[in-house]
Steps between C-alpha positions, in 0.01 A plus 500: 500500500237541227407227257405563137296210362466398138130425546424323175810285544386387845151421374637317198714277721221428749214451255692395190333780308682732262207744485361554848162667534351729760397204718861378501626845595241535776596158641869595505429832673278330757769242576766771530283714729436208731868407520619858552286553809757326718809668351653844476573450132385739233406356163440671170338285229539575130262342247536509122240705313254758612431505867392732773735604772378406846631480853407251769717592797847360437391360161500732200387418148661706227298596194751419230322559170756282320777260592543420869866421434561846357309662787703310760830605344377860465390514866833359615663792320289739709589349837771663707666164571407210268714271717220514756243352257436130444334414168301177507493331161591179319566696180873465432527807277318722749717356777815592309375851431407577860826358633683722250301791647618407850196317639489152645284222359303223665332196350122482556514180711749667735277805527195286588702316768615833646143630503351180644190562710571482873 
């Protein structure tokens, strides 16, 4: 089951920063990569603003070029079965939108517990 992550939202919660920088993004991606090594999960991270798409095994970073929320909803519309996607966010409005599109949601603390290093 793939996870779509609202990257800026996760950083904002962890670092109490509403405008994360490149160092914040790199730290999040490093943490995710380390945690994913012991799972079969696939994760796609969406960041607000300009960004380069990249792939690190089961971790993919989407180059959004705008709103991560809009990109997440748009990508859900392209999936063959949105019910198979879990969107990780604490953003209530985004959560409502992705549930309306058929996806599941998960709170960031629950995601981090699920992806705990072994």
